[in-house]
C-alpha positions as CSV (number, residue, x, y, z in Angstrom):
1,X,-55.7,8.1,10.9
2,X,-54.0,10.2,8.4
3,X,-53.5,8.3,5.1
4,X,-50.6,10.7,3.7
5,X,-47.0,9.5,3.4
6,X,-44.1,11.5,3.0
7,X,-41.8,11.6,-0.2
8,X,-39.1,9.9,1.8
9,X,-41.5,7.2,3.2
10,X,-42.9,6.5,-0.3
11,X,-39.5,6.5,-1.7
12,X,-38.4,3.9,1.1
13,X,-41.4,1.8,0.3
14,X,-40.9,2.0,-3.4
15,X,-37.1,1.1,-2.9
16,X,-37.9,-1.6,-0.9
17,X,-40.5,-3.3,-3.2
18,X,-38.3,-3.2,-6.1
19,X,-35.5,-4.8,-3.7
20,X,-37.7,-7.4,-2.9
21,X,-38.7,-8.0,-6.5
22,X,-35.6,-7.8,-8.1
23,X,-34.6,-10.9,-5.9
24,X,-38.0,-12.4,-6.1
25,X,-36.9,-12.6,-9.7
26,X,-33.4,-13.8,-9.2
27,X,-34.9,-16.2,-6.7
28,X,-37.3,-17.8,-9.0
29,X,-34.7,-17.8,-12.0
30,X,-32.5,-19.8,-10.1
31,X,-34.5,-22.6,-9.1
32,X,-34.9,-21.7,-5.7
33,X,-31.5,-23.0,-4.4
34,X,-30.8,-22.9,-0.6
35,X,-28.3,-20.1,-1.2
36,X,-30.6,-18.1,-3.1
37,X,-33.2,-18.5,-0.4
38,X,-31.0,-17.5,2.4
39,X,-29.9,-14.5,0.1
40,X,-33.5,-13.7,-0.3
41,X,-34.5,-14.1,3.3
42,X,-31.2,-11.8,4.4
43,X,-32.1,-9.0,1.9
44,X,-35.6,-8.8,3.4
45,X,-34.2,-8.8,6.6
46,X,-32.2,-5.8,5.8
47,X,-35.0,-4.1,4.1
48,X,-37.2,-4.3,7.6
49,X,-34.2,-3.1,9.7
50,X,-34.1,-0.5,7.2
51,X,-37.5,0.5,7.7
52,X,-37.8,0.3,11.6
53,X,-34.6,2.2,12.0
54,X,-36.3,4.9,9.6
55,X,-39.5,5.2,11.3
56,X,-38.2,4.6,15.0
57,X,-34.6,5.6,15.2
58,X,-34.8,8.9,17.9
59,X,-33.6,11.3,15.5
60,X,-34.6,11.7,11.9
61,X,-31.9,10.1,9.7
62,X,-31.2,10.2,6.3
63,X,-31.9,7.1,4.2
64,X,-28.9,7.6,1.8
65,X,-26.6,7.7,4.8
66,X,-27.8,4.4,5.9
67,X,-27.5,2.5,2.7
68,X,-23.8,3.8,2.5
69,X,-23.4,2.7,5.8
70,X,-24.6,-0.4,5.1
71,X,-22.3,-1.1,2.0
72,X,-19.1,0.3,4.1
73,X,-20.1,-2.3,6.8
74,X,-20.5,-5.1,4.0
75,X,-17.2,-4.2,2.7
76,X,-15.2,-4.2,5.6
77,X,-16.0,-7.7,6.6
78,X,-14.2,-8.8,3.6
79,X,-10.7,-7.8,3.8
80,X,-8.5,-5.1,4.7
81,X,-8.0,-3.6,1.3
82,X,-11.8,-3.6,-0.2
83,X,-13.7,-0.7,0.7
84,X,-16.8,1.4,0.0
85,X,-15.7,5.1,-1.6
86,X,-18.3,8.0,-1.0
87,X,-18.4,10.5,-4.3
88,X,-15.8,12.5,-2.2
89,X,-13.7,9.8,-1.4
90,X,-13.6,8.4,-4.6
91,X,-12.3,11.7,-5.9
92,X,-9.6,11.4,-3.4
93,X,-8.4,8.1,-4.9
94,X,-8.1,9.8,-8.1
95,X,-6.1,12.5,-6.6
96,X,-3.5,10.2,-5.0
97,X,-2.5,8.7,-8.3
98,X,-1.7,11.9,-10.0
99,X,1.1,12.4,-7.7
100,X,0.3,15.8,-6.1
101,X,-1.9,17.2,-3.5
102,X,-1.9,18.8,-0.3
103,X,-1.5,17.3,3.2
104,X,0.8,16.2,5.8
105,X,2.7,13.1,3.9
106,X,2.0,9.8,5.7
107,X,0.9,6.4,4.6
108,X,-1.9,4.9,7.1
109,X,-3.4,1.6,7.6
110,X,-5.8,0.1,10.1
111,X,-4.3,-2.3,12.8
112,X,-6.4,-4.1,15.3
113,X,-9.0,-1.2,14.2
114,X,-6.6,1.7,15.0
115,X,-5.2,3.8,12.4
116,X,-1.7,3.3,12.0
117,X,0.9,4.9,10.2
118,X,3.0,2.5,7.8
119,X,5.6,5.4,7.0
120,X,6.0,9.2,6.8
121,X,6.9,10.2,3.1
122,X,10.4,12.0,3.5
123,X,10.6,15.4,3.1
124,X,6.8,16.0,4.1
125,X,5.6,17.9,7.2
126,X,4.8,14.6,8.8
127,X,8.2,13.5,8.3
128,X,9.8,16.8,9.3
129,X,7.7,16.3,12.6
130,X,9.3,13.0,13.4
131,X,6.2,11.1,13.1
132,X,7.4,7.2,12.6
133,X,5.8,3.8,11.3
134,X,3.8,2.4,14.1
135,X,2.4,5.7,15.4
136,X,-1.1,5.2,16.5
137,X,-3.3,8.3,15.5
138,X,-6.1,8.6,18.0
139,X,-7.6,11.8,17.4
140,X,-7.6,13.9,14.0
141,X,-8.4,17.7,15.3
142,X,-9.6,16.3,18.4
143,X,-12.1,14.1,17.1
144,X,-11.6,10.2,17.9
145,X,-10.3,8.1,15.1
146,X,-12.3,5.2,16.5
147,X,-14.5,3.5,13.9
148,X,-13.1,6.2,11.4
149,X,-12.4,4.6,7.8
150,X,-9.0,5.1,6.3
151,X,-10.6,7.3,3.3
152,X,-12.4,9.5,6.1
153,X,-8.9,9.9,8.0
154,X,-7.1,10.9,4.7
155,X,-9.8,13.5,3.7
156,X,-9.5,15.2,7.5
157,X,-5.6,15.4,7.2
158,X,-5.6,16.8,3.5
159,X,-6.4,20.5,3.0
160,X,-5.0,23.5,1.5
161,X,-1.8,24.6,1.6
162,X,-0.9,26.6,5.0
163,X,-3.8,25.3,6.9
164,X,-3.2,23.4,10.0
165,X,-4.2,20.0,11.3
166,X,-3.5,18.5,14.8
167,X,-3.2,14.8,15.3
168,X,-3.0,13.2,18.4
169,X,-0.1,10.2,18.6
170,X,0.6,7.4,20.9
171,X,3.8,5.7,20.4
172,X,4.9,2.7,21.9
173,X,6.9,3.0,25.1
174,X,4.8,6.6,25.6
175,X,2.7,6.6,28.8
176,X,0.8,9.9,27.4
177,X,-0.8,10.8,24.1
178,X,1.3,13.6,22.2
179,X,-0.6,16.1,20.1
180,X,1.4,17.0,16.6
181,X,0.5,20.6,15.2
182,X,1.5,20.1,11.4
183,X,1.4,22.7,8.7
184,X,-0.2,21.4,5.4
185,X,1.8,21.7,2.8
186,X,1.7,20.3,-1.0
187,X,3.0,17.1,-1.3
188,X,4.5,16.2,-4.4
189,X,5.2,12.8,-4.8
190,X,8.3,12.5,-6.9
191,X,8.4,8.9,-7.2
192,X,11.8,8.0,-8.7
193,X,15.4,9.4,-7.1
194,X,18.7,8.9,-8.2
195,X,22.2,9.3,-7.4
196,X,25.9,7.7,-7.9
197,X,27.2,6.6,-4.8
198,X,30.5,5.8,-6.1
199,X,32.1,6.4,-9.6
200,X,30.4,3.3,-11.3
201,X,27.7,2.7,-9.1
202,X,24.3,4.0,-9.5
203,X,21.4,4.3,-6.7
204,X,17.8,4.4,-7.6
205,X,14.9,4.6,-5.2
206,X,11.5,4.2,-6.1
207,X,9.0,5.5,-3.7
208,X,5.9,4.6,-4.8
209,X,4.2,3.6,-8.2
210,X,2.3,6.2,-9.9
211,X,1.4,7.2,-13.3
212,X,4.7,8.4,-14.2
213,X,7.1,6.3,-12.4
214,X,8.3,4.2,-15.3
215,X,9.0,6.8,-17.3
216,X,11.0,8.6,-14.4
217,X,13.1,5.4,-14.1
218,X,14.1,5.7,-17.9
219,X,15.2,9.2,-17.2
220,X,17.1,8.2,-14.1
221,X,18.8,5.1,-15.4
222,X,19.6,7.4,-18.8
223,X,21.4,10.0,-16.3
224,X,23.4,7.4,-14.3
225,X,24.3,5.6,-17.4
226,X,25.5,8.9,-18.9
227,X,27.6,9.8,-15.6
228,X,28.9,6.6,-15.3
229,X,30.8,5.1,-18.3
230,X,30.3,2.4,-17.8
231,X,27.9,1.8,-15.1
232,X,29.2,-1.3,-13.2
233,X,26.3,-2.0,-11.0
234,X,22.7,-0.7,-9.9
235,X,21.0,-0.8,-6.4
236,X,17.4,-0.6,-6.9
237,X,15.8,0.7,-3.5
238,X,12.2,-0.5,-3.2
239,X,12.1,-0.1,0.6
240,X,9.3,1.4,2.7
241,X,7.6,1.5,-0.8
242,X,3.6,0.6,0.0
243,X,3.1,0.1,-3.9
244,X,0.6,2.0,-6.4
245,X,-0.5,1.3,-9.7
246,X,0.1,-2.3,-11.1
247,X,0.6,-1.4,-14.7
248,X,3.6,0.9,-13.3
249,X,5.1,-1.9,-11.2
250,X,5.0,-4.0,-14.7
251,X,6.6,-1.6,-16.6
252,X,9.4,-1.0,-14.0
253,X,10.1,-4.9,-13.8
254,X,9.9,-4.6,-17.7
255,X,12.9,-2.7,-17.9
256,X,15.3,-5.5,-16.9
257,X,13.4,-8.4,-18.0
258,X,13.4,-9.1,-22.0
259,X,11.0,-12.0,-22.0
260,X,8.6,-14.2,-20.3
261,X,5.8,-13.7,-17.7
262,X,6.3,-10.5,-15.1
263,X,3.2,-11.2,-12.8
264,X,0.1,-12.9,-13.4
265,X,-3.2,-12.6,-11.7
266,X,-5.9,-15.2,-11.0
267,X,-9.8,-14.5,-9.5
268,X,-12.9,-16.3,-9.7
269,X,-13.8,-14.7,-12.9
270,X,-12.2,-14.9,-16.5
271,X,-11.6,-11.5,-16.5
272,X,-9.6,-10.9,-13.5
273,X,-6.8,-13.9,-14.9
274,X,-4.5,-11.8,-16.7
275,X,-0.9,-12.8,-17.5
276,X,1.4,-9.8,-17.8
277,X,4.5,-10.5,-20.4
278,X,7.9,-8.8,-20.7
279,X,9.0,-7.2,-24.0
280,X,12.8,-6.9,-25.4
281,X,13.7,-3.2,-24.1
282,X,14.9,-0.4,-26.4
283,X,18.0,-0.2,-24.2
284,X,19.9,-3.1,-22.5
285,X,21.2,-2.5,-18.8
286,X,24.1,-4.8,-19.0
287,X,25.1,-4.8,-15.7
288,X,24.3,-6.6,-11.9
289,X,21.4,-5.1,-9.9
290,X,20.6,-5.4,-6.3
291,X,17.5,-4.8,-5.2
292,X,16.9,-3.6,-1.3
293,X,13.3,-4.6,0.5
294,X,12.4,-4.5,3.8
295,X,9.4,-4.9,5.9
296,X,7.8,-1.8,4.4
297,X,7.9,-3.3,0.7
298,X,4.2,-4.1,-0.4
299,X,2.2,-5.0,-3.1
300,X,3.6,-3.3,-6.5
301,X,6.8,-3.0,-4.9
302,X,6.6,-7.1,-4.2
303,X,5.6,-7.4,-7.4
304,X,9.1,-6.2,-9.1
305,X,11.2,-7.8,-6.7
306,X,9.3,-11.2,-7.2
307,X,9.8,-11.1,-11.0
308,X,13.3,-9.8,-10.7
309,X,14.1,-12.8,-8.4
310,X,12.4,-15.5,-10.4
311,X,14.1,-14.6,-13.7
312,X,17.3,-14.2,-11.9
313,X,17.7,-10.4,-13.2
314,X,18.5,-9.2,-9.6
315,X,19.6,-10.5,-6.3
316,X,17.1,-9.3,-3.5
317,X,18.4,-8.0,-0.2
318,X,17.0,-6.9,2.9
319,X,14.2,-7.9,5.2
320,X,11.0,-9.9,4.3
321,X,8.8,-8.2,2.7
322,X,4.8,-6.8,4.0
323,X,3.2,-9.8,2.3
324,X,0.0,-7.8,0.0
325,X,-0.3,-10.3,-2.8
326,X,-4.0,-9.2,-3.5
327,X,-5.4,-7.2,-6.3
328,X,-7.9,-4.7,-6.1
329,X,-10.2,-3.4,-8.9
330,X,-11.6,0.0,-8.6
331,X,-15.3,0.0,-9.9
332,X,-17.1,3.5,-10.4
333,X,-21.0,3.5,-9.2
334,X,-23.5,5.0,-11.0
335,X,-23.7,8.0,-8.1
336,X,-20.1,9.0,-8.4
337,X,-19.1,6.8,-5.8
338,X,-17.0,3.7,-5.9
339,X,-15.9,0.1,-4.9
340,X,-12.4,-0.8,-4.0
341,X,-12.6,-4.4,-4.2
342,X,-10.3,-7.3,-4.0
343,X,-11.0,-9.5,-6.9
344,X,-7.7,-11.6,-7.5
345,X,-4.2,-12.9,-6.0
346,X,-1.2,-12.2,-8.1
347,X,1.6,-14.4,-8.6
348,X,5.3,-14.3,-9.3
349,X,6.6,-15.8,-12.3
350,X,7.6,-18.9,-10.8
351,X,3.8,-19.4,-9.4
352,X,4.6,-17.9,-6.1
353,X,1.8,-16.1,-4.1
354,X,3.2,-13.5,-1.9
355,X,-0.2,-12.8,0.1
356,X,0.3,-12.9,3.9
357,X,4.0,-14.4,3.0
358,X,5.9,-11.7,1.3
359,X,9.5,-12.0,-0.7
360,X,12.2,-13.8,1.2
361,X,15.2,-12.2,0.1
362,X,18.2,-13.9,-1.3
363,X,20.4,-12.1,0.9
364,X,18.8,-11.3,4.5
365,X,19.9,-8.4,6.3
366,X,17.8,-7.2,9.1
367,X,16.7,-3.3,9.0
368,X,18.6,-1.3,11.4
369,X,17.8,2.1,10.7
370,X,14.2,3.9,10.3
371,X,13.6,6.3,7.8
372,X,15.2,9.4,10.1
373,X,18.2,7.4,10.2
374,X,17.5,6.5,14.1
375,X,18.2,3.2,15.2
376,X,15.4,0.9,15.9
377,X,14.4,-0.3,19.2
378,X,13.0,-3.8,19.4
379,X,9.6,-3.7,18.0
380,X,6.7,-5.8,16.4
381,X,7.1,-5.5,12.6
382,X,3.6,-5.0,11.0
383,X,2.9,-7.1,8.2
384,X,-0.1,-8.2,5.8
385,X,-0.6,-11.2,8.3
386,X,-1.2,-8.8,11.1
387,X,-4.2,-7.2,9.7
388,X,-7.5,-8.5,10.8
389,X,-9.6,-10.4,7.9
390,X,-6.5,-10.5,5.9
391,X,-6.9,-13.2,2.7
392,X,-4.9,-16.3,3.4
393,X,-2.2,-17.6,1.0
394,X,-3.6,-20.1,-1.4
395,X,-0.2,-21.7,-2.3
396,X,1.5,-22.4,1.0
397,X,1.6,-21.5,4.4
398,X,2.8,-18.1,5.3
399,X,6.6,-18.2,5.5
400,X,8.1,-18.0,9.6
401,X,9.7,-14.9,10.1
402,X,13.3,-14.7,8.4
403,X,14.7,-12.0,10.5
404,X,13.9,-11.3,14.4
405,X,12.2,-8.5,16.0
406,X,14.1,-5.1,15.1
407,X,16.8,-3.9,17.4
408,X,19.3,-6.2,19.4
409,X,22.0,-3.8,19.6
410,X,22.6,-0.4,21.8
411,X,20.2,2.3,21.0
412,X,21.9,5.1,19.2
413,X,22.0,8.3,20.6
414,X,19.2,10.7,18.8
415,X,20.1,13.2,16.4
416,X,19.2,16.9,16.2
417,X,16.2,17.8,14.1
418,X,18.4,19.7,11.4
419,X,20.7,16.6,11.1
420,X,17.2,14.1,10.7
421,X,16.0,16.8,7.9
422,X,19.2,16.4,6.1
423,X,18.9,12.8,5.9
424,X,18.0,11.4,2.6
425,X,16.4,7.9,4.1
426,X,18.1,4.9,2.8
427,X,20.7,6.2,1.0
428,X,23.4,7.0,3.7
429,X,26.3,4.9,3.5
430,X,28.1,5.1,6.5
431,X,25.0,4.2,8.6
432,X,23.0,2.4,6.1
433,X,23.9,-1.5,6.8
434,X,21.9,-2.7,3.8
435,X,22.5,-0.1,1.2
436,X,26.8,-0.6,2.3
437,X,26.6,-4.5,1.6
438,X,24.8,-4.1,-1.5
439,X,27.4,-2.0,-2.8
440,X,30.3,-4.3,-1.4
441,X,28.7,-7.1,-3.0
442,X,28.4,-5.0,-6.4
443,X,32.2,-4.3,-5.9
444,X,33.0,-8.0,-5.2
445,X,31.0,-8.8,-8.6
446,X,33.0,-6.7,-10.7
447,X,36.3,-8.6,-8.9
448,X,35.0,-11.9,-9.7
449,X,34.0,-11.1,-13.3
450,X,37.7,-10.8,-14.1
451,X,38.9,-14.1,-12.3
452,X,39.7,-16.3,-15.3
453,X,38.9,-20.0,-14.4
454,X,41.6,-22.8,-16.3
């Protein structure tokens, strides 16, 4: 029998010995508690399985791939938002927050293990092709998405501008899968848009929270206040806003709150217990504000809505929000990979946990139209509480639905494609019942503020 060992096997053996030695020290140092003994035994089991697979699998496998796969599996058992990122995946995450990349323009999640569209980003190839929230992506360029991670799916759909990618979609009510051939384009995410709806009444939409969102909001408010003297009221639209950077959500809320807590986080370790407080602004905004939310408003957008609601700085109008009240910390690792780990829950100034519950609007107005301006059919709304392994709300039971499943009215005839492309999502007064209601409330606000009570 040969006594020569390959470098890979030597490396594997050394790795196993080091792992065992490390946890043996931990085992002895912690007084051999039952929990530590169990962890030691499981780590030994992991090392044994790794060795068995390495030696006996039908094809030669890379040990690094096996370890990466094991770490991914470990993170996936925690909650829908914790994940392991390979070096390439970690680079993709860093690109996302900068606000510009090439791709097709969709927000995605995993629902029941199936890659599902949360919402298309307006003006992008996906939006123009008619992709919708709730569409299930079964294949990307012919490769099944079964067991495909979110980061892997994103990587496959992104690519150089002008290149093509084909995604296979199954939509509720369809009997067959439909292929969409999309040409990738630069997706510059301008996170803030604004306009004057009527003289004296401004509209600001925040699409998501990125590096420059708070700065862009200040510019938008300055512009609206210059156009309208005085600005009598503002509608802040956070509908279908999936979230983004926590610090930017804090700065957006701080624009309207002069003092007190904006949001606080609580985790298992002290470093995760953070209080974010407001500061007196350079420029006051002395006009009423109405915030629009819906089932697509999640995470950072819920922080803003919850803070303004608790401080009574705005009326919240729309539908129950998504309910993502957890904080993810991104932890870089030595080999260029990274962890996105849920480390805390966040709470509104009044101590409410939004996790698996969401923000309940002050005025409930059911969503009537989707991002393409089409009247929505009766569908089941996807929220945090519907995701597998979601973290429970630690303060109270999740709230019951505050609105029925969408769509009780007669279906609206479909518009032609050109009409859909011209629509500015959420800003068409003639059809957008939530926006229309908000504007009418602002007008009434002005009327009643002038009424003198003896």
